N, C-alpha and C positions, 0 to 999 in steps of 0.2 A: 504493501499499499504505497505508495508516494503520500509527498506534505499535501497535494491538493484537495485529493479522497479524504484523507483525515481532518484535513478545513473544513469541506462540504458535510460529513459527517457530521464532524463538533456543530455546524450550522444548525445540522438539522434537529438535533436532537434536541441543540437549544434554543432553537427559534428563530434566529437572530438575537439574540437576546446577551448581556454581555454576563460572563460570570462572575465577575467584579463586584457589578451594577448588584448581582439577585444574592450576593454572599450579604454586602451591607446590608443592602431588608429584610436578610435572615436575621441577619444582628438587630437590625433594630426594630425587628419585631420581638425580636426574646428582650431588648432593655424597655419595650413595652408594655408588656406583660409585667417586669420590674415593677415598672414603677407604679403600674396597678394596683401588684399588691403590695405593695407599701402607702403608697396611697389611702388604700383599705383599711388596713387594721390602722394610721391613725386617724382618719375616720370612725371606726370604729372603739378603737381602743374610746377618745373623747366623749363619743357621745355616750359611754357607759360610765364614767368619771362623770362627767355632768349631768349625770340621774335620767339620762333619756330614755333608759333601757337597751338594751341589741337587736341593730338592723344586722336586722340578717340578710335584707334583701341589698345590701354591698357589697359582700362575699358573693351574692350569687352572679352579683355582674362580673367580680373578680375573677371564680373561677368558671365562669361561662366562657371569656379570652382561651383557658389553660384548653377547657370543654371542644372547643373548636379548632385549635389547633391540632390535638392527640384527632380528631375524629379525621380532618383532613391527612392530616398525614395517615391516619390507616386505612382511609380510603386510598391514595396515590401508591403508598409504596406496602400495602398487606402488613405490615407484621405484626406478631400479637403484642406485644407490651404495647403498641403503640393502643390495640382494642385495650389492652385491660385499663391504664390511665384514664381513654377517651368514655370506657363503663365508670370510672373510679368519680373521674371528675361530673360526667352527667347524673349521677347518683344524688353527688355533692348539693348541684345544682337543683336539681328536682325538690334534694329537702327544702336545704332552705328557701328555694323560691317558696317552696308552701306555710311553709313557716311564717314568712312574714308577710304573703297576703293571709294568713291567718289572721294573723298582730292587729292587718290593718282592720280586717271585717271586725273584729271583737269586740277592738276602738272606736271602731266608727259610732257617732254621736248619729247617723243618718240611717243607720241599718237598726 
């Protein structure tokens, strides 16, 4: 295989996308999830300390980013460990979302 064939195959696999740009976007995505986790933790702890109780919706939102990432990775890569993490995060998001919605309904003055 000569140089031109290798380049043509690489372009076809990457659909003319820059490999460096793809790596930067991957790192940016990971950083964004970390920032979400940190902000979620700060908001979660602050809300508890000011006496407003626990807002499970915050963590449901934060974990939904990880859940989505693992589902996409599983669908694209078909790795079993990605499926396991996707299911774990999905359960966390569903439980926290359910609890948050239950708390909203239970404390509602309209219902």
